[in-house]
N, C-alpha and C positions, 0 to 999 in steps of 0.2 A: 663356491657352489651353494645354491640355495637349498633349503630343506626339501622343497618340492622336487628339485633335481636329484637329491640324494635318494629320496623314496623311489622315484622312477628307476634310477640306476640300480638300486639294491633289489627291487622286486624282479627286474629283468635278469639280473645276475643269479638270483636264487631260483628263478623259475616258478615262483609262487608269491602270493600276497598274504601269507599266514603270519599272524602275530600271536605268539604264545604267552599268555599271562603267567607270570611266575609268582603265584599267590599261595604261600605256604600256610596251610591250616595244621597246626602242630599235632592235633589228634589224628590226622590222616597221613602224617609223614612217618613212614616205617623206620624201624631200626631202634637201637638203644643208645643211651648216653644223653649228653646235653642237647637240648632242643636246637641250639644254634648249629652244632656240628651235624645233627641229623638233617637240618635244612641244607647246609652246605653240601653234604654228601648226596642228598636227593637230587639237587639240581646239577651238581658236578657230574654225577652218573648219567643224568639225562643228556647233558651236553656231550659227554664222551660217547654215548650210544648214538646220538645224532651224527657225530663226526665219523664214527666207525661205519655207519650205514649210508653215509653221504646223503643224509636227509636233514637239511637245515631250513628252518623257517626264515622268512625275510626279516622278521623282527621278534623281539621279546618285550614284554611289558610287566615288569615287577611293580606291584602295588605297594607303595612304601609303608602303608599302615600295618600290613601283616608283619613286617620286620620290626617296626617301632613297637608293636604290641608284645614282642617277645623280650627284648632287652636292648640296652645300648650296644653290647658286643654284636648283636644281630645286625645292626646297621653296618658294621664292618663286613659282615658276611654279604650283605646286599652290595656294598661297594666292590667286593672281590668278584661277585657273580657278574655284575655289570661289566667289569673289565674282561672277564673270561669270555662272555658271550660276544663282546665287541671284538675281541681278538679273533674269534671264530668267524667274524664277518657280519654278524647280525646287527641291525639297528636296535638301539635300546631306548624304549619310551618309558620314562619314569612316571608312573601314575601317582601323582601327588595331589592333583586338583587344588593347587594353591592359588590364592588371589587375595590382594589386600591393597592398601594405599601404596602409592608409588614407591616410597623408600623400602617398604617391607617386601613388595613384589620383586624389587631389584635384588634383595637379599635372597629371596626364594629362588630366583633365577640363577644366582651364583652358586647356591647350594646344589641345584640340579645339574648345572652344566660344568661347574668348576670343581666342586667337591666330589660329586658322584660320577661325573663324566658321562652323563646321559646324552643321547643324540636328540632327545625331545622330551617334553614334559607336558602334562595336562594341567589346564588352568580353568578357574571358575571366573566368569566375566561379570558377576553380579554388580560389582562396584564401578563398571564402565571402563573407559579407556585407561584410566589410572592403573587398573589391574593388569592390563595386557601389555601396554607399551614398554614398561621396564624390562619385561622378558625379551621383547624385540631389541631393546637397546643393548642388552647383555649378549644376545645371541650372535654367534659367529657361524651362522649356517645351521644352528640347531633349530629344531621345530618347536612350535607352541600350539598344542591342540586345545582349542577353546570348546568348553562344553556348550553344545547347541541344543540337541534333542537326544536325551539320554535313554538308556534301555530299561531303567528300573520302573516297576509298576506305577509308582506315584509321580512319575515325571510330569504327568498332565496337570498336577496340582498348581504348578506355576507356569510351566513351559507352554501350555496351551491356552493360557488366559488371553482374552482379546484385549488389545491395547490400541490406542490412537483412534482418530475419527474413522479410519477405514476398517477398524476391528480385526486387524491381523493378529495371529497368535504371537506371543512374546518370543518364542524361539525364532520366528521369522525376522523379528527386529534384531535379534542377536546376529542372525545370518547376514542381515544387511550391513550392520556395523563391521562384521568380520570382512566383508568384501571391501568396505571403505578403507579399512586399516591394513589390508593384506600387503605384505612386502615380499612374498615368496616363501616366508618362513611360518606363516600362520596356517593351521589346519583346523579341523572341526571334529568333535566327537558326536556321532549320530548312531544310535543303537540299531542293531539288527532287528529288534522288535518293532521298529517304526519304518518299514520299507516305503510306505507312501510318502512320509515326510522326507526320507532320504532322496527319493526320486524328485520331489518338489525342490528341495534345497540344491541338489546338484544341477538341476535345470536352471534354477535361478542364478547360481554362480556362473554357469556357462554363459547365460544370457548377459551377464555383466562383464564377460570377457575375462573371468577369473578362474584359474584352476586351483581348487582348494583340496588338498589331500585330506581324506577322511579316515579316522580311526573308528572302526565299526565293531563294538563289543557285543557280546551276547549271542554268539553262534552256538547252536546245539550240536552235540555229537551223540548219536544214538547209543543208549546203554550206559551212559555216565550221568550221574546226577549233577545238576547245576542250577543256579538261581534264576538265570535268564536264558531264553531260548528263541532264537530266530533262525530262519531257513537260509542256507547258502543260495538256493535257487531264487528265492524272493529278493535277496540282496543284489545279486547280479542282474536280475531282471530290471530292478530299479536303476542300477548304474547304466545299463545299456539303454533303457528307455530315455534316460536323461541325456544321452549322447556324451557321457563322460568316459575318460580313459580308465579302464579297470586297474591298470598297473599303478595308479596313484593312491589306491585305497587299501588300507591294512584291515584284514578280517581277523578279529581276535577270538581265541578260545582259551579259557583258563582251566576250569575244572575238568572239561572234557579231555584235555591232554595231560594235565597234572595228575589226575586220579584215574587214568585209563585202566589201571590194574583192576578196577571194579568191573570193567568189561572183559578184560583178559586175565582172569585170576591165575592162570597157569604160568604166566610170564612174570619175570622180574619187573618191578615198577618202571625202570628206565626203558626196558624193551617194550613194555605195554604203551608207554607214552609215545615212543617213536612209531609204533603201529598206528596209534590214533592220529598222529601227525601225518603219516603217509596217507591214511584214509582221507583226511581233510584236504591235503594237497591234491590227491587224486580227484576229489570232487570239484576243486577250484580250478585246477590247471587248464581244463578244456574251455574255461569261461574267460580266461584272460588273454 
């Protein structure tokens, strides 16, 4: 089964396209004791609450940097959390944004797929095909999400630069190469803060006869602070306008679900997170 098929099957089984970022900020993780164990408890409690209320996202996306920044033992915590969420049925996207010359990219791929057991990984394509193909070579149906048009404010610094005689933006050239290279396991990262570009890219891939699963970070949840904010309505309008299948695309929220206790202060953090997840699923479900 290709990764494209896995995403479609999982979102239909889950009844939603939500991807929850598992991004632990130590200062915001409640409890006492060692940071590693507070992180483990925080996400284990969240998973337990999801299962108890039968509210599971289609996927989760731990950003590796948050765990690396804590300690070496915290990488074991990440490994264990990946296994637990996979056991519960969620797809796991390891947000590592790795990319290098071919031999190094192959090692990164083995790290993501073989050591941590992720279902997909994010990659940076700046060095060209040498960066991406080793992930494809190692993949046994795992996905590779290529950064195309990201959601951070300074994405335009490079991604919107005009290139070539036709003067198209650089992100469009990346999208063209992605279509050329696609083997059913390549996806794209396109931020929720760029709905016009999302519409354009999905329509382009559709015109090329390519179904490209998109990871869409930066969705806003009211009442919870976060660094990036895009609208669910705008995202799904773009998907529909492009004639794309909504079940192929994962909508990611990190801070909005992780730290939903800011919005629901009377609830335990895990219950608050599930409340926020339910709200987001409720907003998305009628659109898929």
